[in-house]
TILOMI-122651 format. One record per residue (C-alpha): residue number from 0; residue in three letters; z, x, y. Coordinates in Angstrom, 3 decimals. Last residue first. Example, Ala and Ser with C-alpha at 12.3 -4.5 7.8 and 13.67 -1.06 7.14 Angstrom:
// residues 2
LOBA   resi   resn          Z          X          Y
LOBA      1    SER      7.140     13.670     -1.060
LOBA      0    ALA      7.800     12.300     -4.500
***
This chain:
// residues 116
LOBA   resi   resn          Z          X          Y
LOBA    115    ARG    117.954     95.885     92.853
LOBA    114    LEU    116.820     92.540     92.527
LOBA    113    GLN    113.993     93.195     94.818
LOBA    112    VAL    112.929     95.089     91.598
LOBA    111    THR    113.850     92.251     89.077
LOBA    110    ALA    111.240     90.335     90.690
LOBA    109    ALA    108.542     92.564     90.639
LOBA    108    GLN    109.032     93.022     87.199
LOBA    107    GLU    109.134     89.581     86.032
LOBA    106    ARG    105.896     87.738     88.539
LOBA    105    VAL    104.422     91.576     86.218
LOBA    104    ILE    105.714     90.609     83.235
LOBA    103    ASP    104.548     87.215     84.054
LOBA    102    SER    100.573     88.185     85.668
LOBA    101    LYS    100.311     89.760     81.620
LOBA    100    GLY     97.073     90.138     82.149
LOBA     99    LEU     96.615     93.119     79.865
LOBA     98    PHE     95.772     95.295     83.368
LOBA     97    THR     97.739     93.866     85.409
LOBA     96    ALA    101.226     94.340     82.300
LOBA     95    ILE     99.590     97.979     82.066
LOBA     94    SER    100.391     98.681     86.414
LOBA     93    MET    103.615     96.649     86.090
LOBA     92    ARG    105.093     98.220     83.562
LOBA     91    LEU    104.475    101.993     84.942
LOBA     90    VAL    105.448    101.098     88.670
LOBA     89    ASP    108.759     99.924     87.341
LOBA     88    TYR    108.870    102.683     85.254
LOBA     87    ALA    108.029    105.085     87.812
LOBA     86    GLY    110.223    103.590     90.022
LOBA     85    GLY    113.137    103.792     88.214
LOBA     84    ALA    113.046    107.099     87.390
LOBA     83    LEU    111.853    107.700     90.542
LOBA     82    GLY    115.953    107.536     92.389
LOBA     81    THR    117.603    104.632     90.761
LOBA     80    LEU    117.729    103.934     87.202
LOBA     79    GLU    118.638    100.363     86.132
LOBA     78    PRO    114.688     99.915     84.685
LOBA     77    HIS    115.237    102.428     82.145
LOBA     76    TYR    111.985    104.642     82.281
LOBA     75    HIS    114.199    107.874     81.335
LOBA     74    SER    114.488    105.823     78.320
LOBA     73    LYS    113.254    102.206     78.516
LOBA     72    ILE    112.982    102.415     74.087
LOBA     71    GLU    111.324     98.671     73.393
LOBA     70    ASP    110.163     98.097     76.481
LOBA     69    VAL    108.003    100.842     77.214
LOBA     68    LYS    107.706    100.702     73.274
LOBA     67    SER    105.850     97.091     73.681
LOBA     66    LEU    104.251     98.179     77.075
LOBA     65    PHE    102.642    101.481     75.294
LOBA     64    SER    101.285     99.101     71.781
LOBA     63    THR     99.215     96.831     74.734
LOBA     62    PHE     98.673    100.070     76.404
LOBA     61    TRP     96.615    101.516     72.802
LOBA     60    GLY     95.038     98.109     72.472
LOBA     59    LYS     93.940     97.039     75.435
LOBA     58    LEU     92.623    100.578     75.264
LOBA     57    ALA     90.738     99.560     71.609
LOBA     56    ARG     89.524     96.334     73.159
LOBA     55    VAL     88.113     97.951     76.224
LOBA     54    ALA     86.298    100.099     74.048
LOBA     53    PRO     84.917     97.843     71.358
LOBA     52    ALA     83.514     96.288     74.693
LOBA     51    PRO     81.794     98.910     75.219
LOBA     50    MET     82.617     99.881     78.962
LOBA     49    LYS     80.498     99.463     82.339
LOBA     48    ASP     82.994     95.922     83.805
LOBA     47    GLN     85.846     98.822     83.179
LOBA     46    ILE     84.646    101.118     85.237
LOBA     45    LEU     87.172    101.029     87.787
LOBA     44    ALA     90.097     98.840     85.866
LOBA     43    ILE     90.403    102.567     83.656
LOBA     42    ALA     90.221    104.392     87.091
LOBA     41    ASP     93.104    102.770     88.372
LOBA     40    MET     95.205    102.792     84.814
LOBA     39    VAL     94.635    106.377     84.276
LOBA     38    ARG     96.237    105.913     88.202
LOBA     37    PRO     98.580    104.207     87.126
LOBA     36    MET     99.329    106.245     84.068
LOBA     35    ASP    100.029    109.487     86.478
LOBA     34    TYR    103.936    109.563     85.810
LOBA     33    MET    102.753    109.866     82.197
LOBA     32    ASP    105.848    111.019     79.636
LOBA     31    VAL    104.757    109.655     75.931
LOBA     30    LEU    107.172    107.974     74.590
LOBA     29    ASP    109.766    109.341     73.202
LOBA     28    THR    110.843    110.384     69.914
LOBA     27    ALA    110.424    108.701     66.584
LOBA     26    LYS    111.020    109.631     63.633
LOBA     25    ASN    107.786    110.956     61.353
LOBA     24    ASP    110.009    114.127     60.301
LOBA     23    PRO    106.998    115.915     62.160
LOBA     22    PHE    108.548    114.284     64.852
LOBA     21    THR    107.282    111.885     66.500
LOBA     20    LEU    105.890    110.903     70.317
LOBA     19    ARG    105.797    107.189     70.765
LOBA     18    PRO    102.043    106.067     72.885
LOBA     17    ASN    100.314    108.072     69.531
LOBA     16    MET     97.357    109.924     71.867
LOBA     15    SER     94.577    109.730     70.320
LOBA     14    THR     91.954    112.640     68.549
LOBA     13    LYS     91.803    112.819     64.790
LOBA     12    PRO     92.525    107.953     65.251
LOBA     11    ASP     89.793    108.739     68.341
LOBA     10    ALA     90.847    105.755     70.212
LOBA      9    PHE     92.928    107.009     73.666
LOBA      8    PHE     92.459    110.493     74.164
LOBA      7    VAL     89.004    111.297     72.812
LOBA      6    ARG     87.724    107.089     74.002
LOBA      5    LEU     88.484    108.028     77.800
LOBA      4    GLN     86.899    110.906     78.074
LOBA      3    GLU     84.417    109.620     76.783
LOBA      2    VAL     84.433    106.520     78.323
LOBA      1    ALA     84.561    109.298     81.451
LOBA      0    ALA     81.611    111.254     80.757
***
């Protein structure tokens, strides 16, 4: 059931969430606002070995796109913000990078957090 829910939310072209929200005129607005994304990432990590390979590839594709948008926009996730917003950016970026196996991003973000 969890795999099907992930497929519907992230991978099905008819129902999936676009990593970047858009207005009807196709102008990009902002990122999907998901402070619980690290929990979603943890859940995916727990079941990914039981998931079909195409499903894992689809999720990795979605999160690769989302991570590039996080790096591009930064808006309310801007890393120089203090408090919840800045911390949310750090956790979000590192959790996605961990799932994607991008340890260089995790190390870079951890170093940035230490400097702040």
